[in-house]
C-alpha positions in Angstrom: -66.3 -68.6 18.0 -64.2 -66.3 15.6 -65.6 -62.4 15.9 -65.9 -61.3 12.4 -65.9 -57.8 12.0 -66.7 -55.6 9.3 -63.9 -52.9 8.3 -65.0 -49.4 9.1 -62.3 -48.2 6.6 -63.8 -50.6 3.6 -63.4 -48.9 0.2 -66.6 -48.7 -1.5 -67.3 -48.3 -5.3 -70.0 -48.8 -7.8 -70.8 -48.6 -11.1 -73.9 -49.0 -13.6 -73.2 -51.9 -16.2 -74.7 -52.6 -19.9 -77.9 -51.5 -21.8 -80.0 -52.1 -18.9 -78.3 -50.1 -16.4 -77.9 -52.3 -13.8 -76.1 -51.4 -10.7 -73.1 -53.2 -9.4 -71.5 -52.6 -5.9 -67.7 -53.3 -5.1 -66.3 -53.2 -1.7 -62.6 -53.6 -1.0 -61.2 -54.5 2.6 -64.8 -55.9 3.1 -63.7 -57.4 7.0 -60.8 -56.6 9.4 -60.0 -60.3 9.7 -60.2 -62.5 6.4 -58.0 -64.6 7.2 -60.1 -66.0 10.6 -62.8 -66.5 7.7 -60.5 -68.6 5.6 -59.5 -70.7 9.1 -63.1 -71.6 9.6 -63.3 -72.9 5.8 -60.3 -74.7 6.5 -61.8 -76.5 10.0 -64.0 -79.6 9.9 -65.2 -79.7 13.4 -68.5 -81.9 12.6 -70.0 -83.7 9.5 -72.0 -80.8 8.7 -68.9 -78.5 8.6 -67.4 -80.5 5.9 -67.7 -79.0 2.2 -69.8 -80.9 0.0 -71.4 -81.2 -3.2 -75.0 -79.3 -3.1 -77.5 -81.4 -5.0 -80.0 -78.6 -4.9 -78.3 -76.0 -6.9 -75.9 -76.1 -10.2 -72.6 -74.6 -8.4 -69.8 -76.6 -9.9 -68.1 -77.4 -6.8 -68.3 -77.9 -3.0 -69.9 -75.3 -0.5 -70.6 -75.4 3.3 -72.6 -72.8 5.4 -70.9 -69.9 6.7 -71.0 -69.0 10.4 -74.0 -67.3 11.7 -72.1 -64.3 12.8 -71.0 -63.7 9.0 -74.7 -63.1 8.2 -75.2 -60.9 11.0 -72.0 -58.6 9.8 -73.6 -58.5 6.2 -77.2 -57.1 7.4 -75.2 -54.2 8.8 -74.8 -52.9 5.1 -78.7 -52.9 4.4 -78.3 -49.1 4.2 -75.7 -49.5 1.9 -77.6 -51.9 -0.3 -81.1 -50.1 -0.4 -79.0 -46.9 -1.7 -77.0 -48.5 -4.1 -80.1 -50.9 -5.7 -82.7 -48.1 -5.0 -85.1 -50.5 -3.1 -86.7 -47.2 -1.5 -89.6 -48.7 0.2 -87.1 -51.6 1.8 -87.0 -51.8 5.7 -84.5 -54.9 6.2 -82.4 -57.0 4.8 -82.4 -60.5 5.4 -79.6 -62.8 4.5 -81.2 -65.9 2.6 -77.9 -67.9 2.1 -74.1 -67.4 3.0 -71.8 -70.4 2.1 -68.0 -70.9 1.6 -67.6 -72.4 -2.1 -65.3 -73.8 -4.1 -65.0 -74.5 -7.5 -63.6 -78.0 -8.0 -65.6 -79.2 -11.1 -63.3 -80.3 -14.3 -64.3 -78.6 -17.6 -65.0 -82.6 -19.0 -67.7 -83.0 -16.0 -69.6 -79.8 -16.7 -73.4 -79.8 -17.6 -74.4 -77.5 -20.3 -76.3 -75.1 -17.7 -72.9 -74.9 -16.1 -71.1 -73.5 -19.1 -73.4 -70.5 -19.5 -74.1 -67.1 -17.7 -76.6 -67.7 -15.3 -79.1 -65.6 -12.8 -79.9 -66.8 -9.2 -83.7 -65.4 -9.0 -85.9 -63.7 -11.5 -87.4 -61.4 -8.3 -86.5 -57.8 -8.4 -85.3 -57.3 -4.8 -82.8 -60.0 -4.3 -79.2 -59.6 -4.4 -76.5 -61.7 -4.7 -73.1 -61.4 -3.3 -69.6 -63.1 -3.8 -67.0 -62.2 -1.2 -63.2 -63.4 -2.5 -61.1 -65.0 0.1 -58.5 -65.6 -3.0 -56.6 -63.8 -5.2 -56.7 -62.4 -8.6 -55.0 -65.6 -10.6 -58.1 -67.3 -9.7 -60.6 -65.4 -11.9 -63.5 -62.9 -10.8 -67.0 -62.4 -11.9 -68.4 -61.2 -14.9 -71.7 -59.9 -16.5 -73.4 -60.7 -19.7 -75.8 -60.0 -22.2 -78.3 -62.5 -24.3 -77.8 -61.8 -27.8 -80.7 -63.3 -28.9 -83.2 -61.6 -26.7 -80.8 -58.3 -25.7 -81.7 -59.5 -22.0 -78.8 -58.7 -19.2 -81.5 -59.5 -16.5 -83.9 -62.4 -16.2 -87.1 -61.0 -14.6 -90.4 -62.8 -13.9 -91.9 -61.9 -17.1 -88.7 -62.8 -18.9 -88.2 -66.1 -17.3 -90.2 -68.6 -19.6 -89.4 -66.9 -23.3 -85.7 -66.7 -22.0 -85.5 -70.5 -20.6 -87.0 -71.5 -23.8 -84.8 -69.7 -26.0 -81.5 -70.7 -24.0 -82.8 -74.3 -23.9 -83.1 -74.6 -27.6 -79.6 -72.6 -28.5 -77.7 -74.8 -26.1 -79.1 -77.9 -27.8 -78.3 -76.4 -30.9 -74.8 -75.8 -30.1 -74.2 -78.9 -28.9 -72.7 -77.6 -25.7 -72.4 -81.2 -24.0 -69.9 -82.1 -26.5 -67.5 -79.2 -25.7 -67.3 -78.6 -22.1 -65.6 -75.5 -21.1 -66.0 -72.7 -18.4 -67.3 -69.4 -20.0 -65.1 -66.3 -19.7 -65.5 -63.5 -22.4 -67.7 -63.5 -25.5 -69.5 -66.5 -27.1 -71.6 -66.9 -29.9 -74.8 -66.7 -27.6 -73.6 -64.1 -25.2 -71.4 -60.9 -24.8 -69.7 -59.6 -21.8 -70.8 -56.5 -20.5 -68.5 -55.9 -17.3 -65.6 -58.0 -15.2 -64.3 -57.7 -11.7 -61.2 -59.4 -11.1 -60.8 -61.4 -7.9 -58.9 -59.6 -5.2 -58.5 -61.0 -1.5 -61.3 -59.6 1.1 -63.5 -58.0 -1.8 -67.0 -58.4 -2.5 -69.0 -57.7 -5.5 -72.9 -57.5 -4.6 -75.4 -57.1 -7.6 -79.0 -58.1 -8.8 -79.8 -61.8 -8.4 -81.5 -61.8 -11.6 -78.5 -60.4 -13.6 -77.0 -62.9 -15.9 -73.4 -63.6 -14.8 -70.6 -66.1 -14.4 -67.4 -66.9 -12.5 -63.9 -66.6 -14.4 -62.8 -70.0 -13.2 -59.4 -70.9 -14.4 -59.1 -74.5 -14.5 -55.5 -74.6 -15.8 -54.8 -73.9 -11.8 -55.9 -77.3 -10.8 -59.4 -76.5 -9.4 -57.8 -77.4 -5.9 -60.7 -78.2 -2.9 -57.6 -77.3 -0.3 -59.5 -73.8 1.2 -55.9 -72.1 1.1 -55.1 -73.0 -2.1 -58.4 -73.0 -4.4 -61.1 -70.6 -6.0 -62.3 -69.6 -2.2 -65.4 -67.5 -2.0 -68.3 -67.1 0.1 -71.8 -66.8 -1.9 -74.5 -64.8 -0.3 -78.2 -64.1 -1.1 -80.0 -61.3 -0.1 -83.5 -60.1 0.1 -84.3 -56.5 0.5 -87.7 -56.0 1.8 
């Protein structure tokens, strides 16, 4: 089993995004050996280690679970997460999920929910992390403001109202008739920040922040981990 290790010389930066002052953490050179992670993504030792579509989420592509020692390394970043996101009462970081992810869905097959910025969970103590194992040509991640409500984060108190609003707007806009990956401002959303993809870069942000990958379908949306938009997506509970 590969021995993944965090890089003691990783480069850490943070900014505050948008009107709602959303913290964003960017870490470059996160792991010493990112090529080993790519090798694991390419391996298919058994059926459960194959990439496959996940019916339980709306990700426009295929996933497979990252190895346990990857989770263990992320847990060591707890102090950094706690300080950046000001979750002062927390005592530990629980890795809810880490999965290799490759965007493969052609634009013509997108569902309306996949054409909009999304949030992963409305709770306040969960973080989302995207670890890029590809370069800038595959596109990074952007964060958005919903124009009608002004919301940049969908919290538990906002969830019901936002869900109703965005459903009505998607129908009115007839999104199903013009499938397209979002990148930049639209009639419904304003882009408030973007970070480009870079090999071995990670972005970490609150799971309730509206965001979307900047997907470049002109590259072919290849399923080969060495050629496609390979990332590791993680959800982290700070408690």
